[in-house]
C-alpha positions in Angstrom: 0.0 0.0 0.0 1.4 3.4 -1.0 1.4 6.4 1.2 1.4 9.8 -0.5 2.5 13.0 1.1 1.8 16.1 -1.0 2.9 19.6 -0.1 1.6 22.5 -2.3 3.2 25.8 -1.8 1.8 28.7 -3.8 3.4 32.1 -3.7 0.9 34.7 -4.7 1.2 37.5 -7.4 3.0 35.3 -9.9 5.8 34.2 -7.6 7.3 30.7 -7.6 5.0 27.8 -7.5 6.6 24.7 -6.1 5.2 21.3 -5.9 7.0 18.6 -4.0 5.8 15.1 -4.2 7.4 12.5 -2.1 6.6 9.0 -2.8 7.2 6.3 -0.2 8.0 2.9 -1.7 7.1 -0.4 -0.2 9.5 -1.4 2.6 12.8 -2.8 1.5 14.3 -6.0 2.5 15.7 -4.3 5.6 12.4 -2.5 6.3 13.8 1.0 5.5 11.7 3.6 3.9 13.3 5.5 1.0 11.9 8.2 -1.3 11.8 7.3 -5.0 11.0 10.7 -6.5 11.3 14.4 -5.7 10.0 17.1 -8.2 10.4 20.9 -8.0 8.7 23.0 -10.7 9.3 26.8 -11.1 6.5 28.2 -13.0 6.3 32.0 -12.5 7.2 32.8 -16.1 5.7 29.8 -17.7 2.4 29.9 -15.9 -0.5 30.8 -18.2 -1.9 32.8 -15.2 1.3 34.8 -14.8 0.4 38.4 -14.0 0.9 41.0 -16.8 3.1 44.1 -16.2 1.5 47.5 -16.0 2.4 51.1 -16.2 1.1 53.3 -13.5 0.9 57.1 -13.3 2.2 59.3 -10.5 -1.0 58.7 -8.5 -0.9 54.9 -8.9 -3.6 54.6 -11.5 -3.1 52.3 -14.5 -2.0 53.9 -17.7 -1.8 50.6 -19.7 -0.4 47.2 -19.8 3.3 47.0 -20.4 4.7 44.2 -22.6 8.0 45.8 -23.4 7.2 45.5 -27.1 5.4 48.9 -27.3 3.9 48.0 -30.7 0.3 48.2 -29.5 0.9 50.9 -26.9 -1.4 54.0 -26.8 1.7 56.0 -26.0 4.6 54.4 -27.9 7.1 57.2 -27.1 6.5 56.8 -23.4 6.5 53.0 -23.6 9.8 53.0 -25.5 11.4 55.5 -23.1 10.4 53.3 -20.1 11.8 50.2 -21.8 15.1 51.9 -22.5 15.4 53.2 -19.0 14.7 49.7 -17.5 17.2 48.1 -19.9 19.8 50.6 -18.9 19.2 49.9 -15.2 18.8 46.1 -15.3 18.0 44.2 -18.5 16.9 41.2 -16.4 13.9 43.2 -15.2 12.2 42.9 -18.6 12.4 39.1 -18.4 10.1 39.0 -15.4 6.3 39.0 -15.4 4.1 41.0 -13.1 6.1 44.2 -13.1 4.4 47.2 -11.6 6.1 50.3 -13.1 5.3 53.5 -11.2 5.9 56.6 -13.4 5.9 60.3 -13.0 3.3 60.7 -15.7 0.2 62.9 -15.0 -2.6 61.5 -17.1 -4.4 64.8 -17.4 -1.3 66.4 -18.9 -0.6 63.3 -21.0 -4.1 63.6 -22.5 -3.8 67.3 -23.0 -0.5 66.9 -24.8 -1.8 64.1 -27.0 -4.9 66.1 -27.9 -2.9 69.2 -28.8 -0.5 67.1 -31.0 -3.5 65.4 -32.7 -5.2 68.7 -33.3 -2.3 69.9 -35.6 -0.6 66.7 -36.9 -2.5 63.7 -38.2 -1.3 60.2 -37.6 -1.0 59.5 -41.3 1.2 62.6 -42.0 4.8 61.8 -42.9 5.8 64.5 -40.4 6.1 63.5 -36.7 5.3 65.8 -33.9 6.6 65.0 -30.4 6.1 66.7 -27.1 7.5 66.3 -23.6 6.6 68.1 -20.3 8.9 68.2 -17.3 8.6 69.7 -13.8 11.5 72.2 -13.2 13.6 71.5 -10.1 12.4 67.9 -10.0 13.1 66.3 -13.4 9.7 64.5 -13.3 8.4 63.8 -16.8 4.7 64.6 -16.8 3.8 63.8 -20.4 5.5 62.1 -23.4 3.5 61.9 -26.7 3.9 61.7 -30.4 1.6 62.1 -33.4 2.6 58.5 -34.3 5.3 56.0 -33.5 8.4 57.0 -35.5 10.5 54.2 -36.8 13.8 55.7 -36.0 13.0 57.9 -32.9 12.3 61.6 -32.5 15.9 63.0 -32.7 16.0 66.2 -34.7 18.3 69.1 -35.0 17.0 71.6 -32.5 17.5 74.8 -34.5 17.3 78.1 -32.7 16.1 76.7 -29.4 19.9 76.4 -28.9 20.4 80.1 -28.8 19.7 80.5 -25.0 22.7 78.4 -24.2 25.0 81.0 -25.9 22.9 83.7 -24.2 23.5 82.1 -20.8 27.3 81.8 -21.4 27.5 85.4 -22.4 25.6 86.6 -19.3 27.8 84.5 -17.1 30.8 86.1 -18.7 29.6 89.6 -17.8 27.5 90.7 -20.8 24.5 92.8 -20.2 21.1 93.0 -21.9 21.9 96.1 -24.0 25.4 95.0 -25.1 25.6 94.0 -28.7 27.2 94.3 -32.2 26.6 95.8 -35.6 25.6 92.8 -37.8 24.8 92.3 -41.4 23.0 89.5 -43.2 26.0 87.3 -43.5 28.8 86.2 -41.1 32.1 84.4 -41.9 34.8 83.6 -39.4 38.0 85.6 -40.1 40.3 82.7 -39.1 40.1 79.1 -38.1 41.0 80.0 -34.5 38.0 82.3 -34.2 36.3 79.3 -32.6 38.0 76.7 -30.5 36.5 73.5 -29.1 37.0 72.3 -25.5 40.2 70.6 -26.6 41.5 74.0 -27.7 41.4 72.9 -31.4 40.5 75.6 -33.9 37.1 74.8 -35.5 36.3 78.1 -37.3 35.4 77.9 -41.0 36.6 80.9 -43.0 35.2 79.3 -46.1 31.6 79.1 -45.0 29.1 82.0 -44.6 26.2 82.0 -42.2 23.1 84.0 -43.3 20.1 85.3 -41.5 16.7 84.0 -42.3 15.3 87.5 -42.7 17.3 90.0 -44.7 17.7 93.5 -43.4 20.0 96.5 -43.2 23.2 96.4 -41.2 22.2 97.3 -37.7 23.1 97.2 -34.0 21.7 94.2 -32.3 21.6 93.6 -28.6 21.3 90.5 -26.4 17.6 91.2 -26.1 16.8 92.0 -29.7 19.2 89.3 -31.1 17.4 86.6 -29.1 13.9 87.9 -29.8 14.5 88.0 -33.5 16.8 84.8 -33.5 19.5 86.6 -35.5 22.0 84.1 -36.7 24.8 86.5 -37.5 24.5 88.1 -34.0 24.8 84.7 -32.3 27.8 83.8 -34.3 29.6 87.0 -33.2 28.3 86.5 -29.6 29.7 83.0 -29.4 33.0 84.1 -30.9 33.2 86.6 -28.0 31.8 84.3 -25.2 33.5 81.2 -26.4 32.3 78.0 -28.2 33.5 75.7 -25.4 31.8 77.9 -22.7 28.5 77.7 -24.7 28.7 73.9 -25.2 29.6 73.4 -21.5 26.7 75.6 -20.4 24.3 73.5 -22.6 25.7 70.3 -21.1 25.2 71.6 -17.5 21.7 72.6 -18.3 21.0 69.1 -19.5 21.3 69.1 -23.3 22.3 65.7 -24.7 22.7 64.3 -28.2 20.0 62.0 -29.2 22.4 59.2 -30.1 24.3 59.5 -26.8 27.5 60.8 -28.5 29.3 64.0 -27.3 27.8 67.3 -28.4 29.3 68.5 -31.7 31.6 71.4 -31.0 31.4 73.4 -34.2 31.0 77.1 -34.8 27.3 76.8 -35.6 26.5 75.2 -32.3 24.1 78.0 -31.1 22.2 77.7 -34.4 21.0 74.2 -33.3 23.2 71.6 -35.0 22.6 69.2 -32.1 20.3 66.3 -32.9 18.3 66.0 -29.7 15.0 64.7 -28.6 12.3 66.7 -26.7 13.3 65.1 -23.3 16.7 66.7 -23.5 15.6 70.0 -24.8 12.6 70.3 -22.4 14.9 69.4 -19.5 17.5 72.0 -20.4 14.7 74.6 -20.4 13.4 73.2 -17.1 16.8 73.9 -15.6 16.5 77.5 -16.6 13.0 77.6 -15.1 14.4 76.1 -11.9 16.9 79.0 -11.6 19.8 76.9 -12.9 19.0 73.8 -11.0 19.5 70.7 -13.2 17.7 67.4 -12.4 18.2 64.3 -14.4 14.9 63.7 -16.3 13.0 60.9 -14.6 9.9 59.0 -15.9 10.1 56.0 -13.6 10.0 56.2 -9.8 10.0 52.5 -8.9 9.6 49.1 -10.4 8.0 46.3 -8.3 8.3 42.7 -9.5 5.9 39.9 -8.9 7.6 38.8 -5.7 7.3 42.3 -4.2 10.9 43.3 -4.6 11.3 47.0 -5.3 13.8 48.8 -7.5 13.8 52.6 -6.8 14.8 55.3 -9.3 15.6 58.3 -7.2 16.0 61.9 -8.4 19.5 63.3 -9.1 19.8 67.1 -9.0 22.6 69.7 -8.8 23.0 73.4 -9.2 24.3 73.7 -12.8 24.2 77.5 -13.5 24.3 80.6 -11.4 20.7 81.3 -10.4 21.0 84.9 -11.3 22.2 84.0 -14.8 19.3 81.6 -15.3 16.9 84.4 -14.1 18.5 86.8 -16.6 18.0 84.3 -19.4 14.3 83.8 -18.3 13.9 87.6 -18.4 14.9 87.6 -22.1 12.9 84.6 -23.1 9.8 86.0 -21.3 10.2 89.0 -23.6 10.6 86.7 -26.6 7.3 85.0 -25.9 5.4 88.2 -24.9 6.2 89.7 -28.3 5.1 86.7 -30.3 1.7 85.4 -31.4 2.0 82.6 -28.8 1.7 84.9 -25.7 -1.1 84.4 -23.2 -1.1 80.8 -21.8 -2.6 82.0 -18.5 0.7 82.2 -16.5 4.0 83.9 -16.6 5.9 82.1 -19.4 9.1 82.2 -21.4 9.9 80.5 -24.6 12.0 80.2 -27.8 11.0 79.0 -31.3 13.4 76.6 -32.9 13.7 77.2 -36.6 15.9 74.6 -38.3 18.2 75.4 -41.2 16.2 75.7 -44.4 13.1 74.8 -42.5 14.2 71.2 -42.2 12.9 71.0 -38.6 10.8 73.1 -36.3 10.6 73.4 -32.5 9.2 75.3 -29.7 10.5 75.1 -26.2 9.3 77.1 -23.2 8.2 77.1 -19.6 6.2 78.5 -16.8 7.7 78.6 -13.3 6.2 75.1 -12.7 6.3 73.3 -16.0 8.6 73.1 -19.0 7.7 71.7 -22.4 9.4 71.1 -25.8 7.7 70.2 -29.1 9.6 69.0 -32.2 8.4 68.5 -35.7 10.2 66.9 -38.7 9.7 64.5 -41.6 10.3 60.9 -40.5 11.5 59.9 -43.9 14.5 62.3 -44.0 14.4 65.9 -42.7 17.2 66.8 -45.1 15.4 65.5 -48.2 11.9 66.5 -47.0 12.0 70.0 -45.5 8.9 71.6 -44.0 8.3 73.7 -47.1 5.1 73.7 -49.2 3.6 70.9 -47.1 0.2 69.8 -45.8 0.2 68.9 -42.2 -2.9 68.1 -40.2 -5.0 68.9 -43.3 -3.6 72.5 -43.4 -1.3 73.8 -46.1 1.9 75.6 -45.1 4.3 77.5 -47.4 6.9 76.7 -44.7 6.8 75.6 -41.0 8.7 77.5 -38.4 8.8 77.2 -34.6 5.9 79.6 -34.0 3.5 77.8 -36.3 2.8 74.1 -35.7 5.1 73.4 -32.8 4.3 76.7 -31.1 0.6 76.2 -31.5 0.9 72.7 -30.0 2.9 74.1 -27.1 0.5 76.9 -26.4 -2.6 74.7 -26.5 -1.0 72.1 -24.2 0.4 74.7 -21.7 -2.8 76.7 -21.5 -4.7 73.5 -20.5 -1.9 72.3 -18.2 -1.9 75.4 -16.0 -5.7 75.6 -15.8 -6.8 75.2 -12.2 -3.3 75.2 -10.8 -1.8 77.6 -8.3 -0.1 80.6 -9.9 3.6 81.1 -9.3 6.0 83.7 -10.7 9.5 83.9 -12.0 12.3 85.6 -10.0 13.0 89.0 -11.5 16.4 89.5 -13.2 19.0 91.4 -11.3 19.0 94.7 -13.3 22.0 96.1 -11.5 24.1 93.2 -12.8 22.4 92.6 -16.2 20.6 95.8 -17.1 21.9 98.4 -19.5 25.3 97.8 -21.3 28.9 97.5 -20.3 31.4 97.7 -23.1 29.6 96.8 -26.3 27.0 99.6 -26.0 24.8 101.0 -28.8 26.4 104.0 -30.6 
């Protein structure tokens, strides 16, 4: 007669299920009892009832299931960013079922951003619009949306949204709002050593001329007017004076990164936006300005909990990157830029800069209130060099050309107006006019 002793241990929430079956054989010749079989089965990942992984918002509400594939995600840009962040932290995490991924996303802002993008760019348009929203001083990503899932990611040359980095470098070096230069419609470096990278190598190009988008008479342009009008030739002269390396390092400290992870390109045209970046990086650099020079690593995940209950935390990392007074002075100029544009009036104090790419190949708008920064990019997913934003139909509307204040700016304004609705009003710190007001050496005639 066989005796069976069965122990069933079930760990909840998709943990290890182990079944041990000990079989007692008939008594041997010496009467001893000996086990004839012992079986252990680990079935967390193989079980057909294994719990699916989910993305949660900042309040703990479910955004959607998370497979790691992202093909069927409602928010593919967000999904892919989460996947890349987890892979960078621990690739083994994605092999586990039942992950609960807590994010910083605010679903109200996520919906507002998606609705604004969809209002201006259709999902079957070859152009792709992407938007990111980040909380200054925290790095918390509150929204990540695209008009559709791009095959090769949303990295685009950022255009004139790079000008504030040169502005910050100049202000840190002692320049004042009314300092400036006489500029024409073209600029050419006088010598190779006019610009030096951070390795002290000459990178000027005396054989290449830089032109303004809008032609005009030779005139005196100041830090204020040069930024407001995004004057290319002015920013070439400004960077020649303030230093290319200083400008690049300022951008890095504020949070600008190349989309492909490579070092920023240190060429003379850096302030005109040669960096191929994505909206996370650009939005975060503007968030650092809004936070008075305080940089925080952008963060979309706060914690990952696996099926066994083990928690992996993703803490915030922040540091003071730029002198607060310098950041406030940049904000003062960018507030003026937005106030004098068609995009003014989002319901809060706000600052911003349009990003016009070379020959209208890309278009951006980046800006912020004291409590929220956002960047919007637009470019053709087929090839922005071969398919510039000229004589195009986007979202059912025909455009002779698309610049930063048109489609990206309208998306930015629509989203930010909704985002601040019902929130507590805060204000920017006023610039130090004793330090930055008037002019010092490069004064108007």
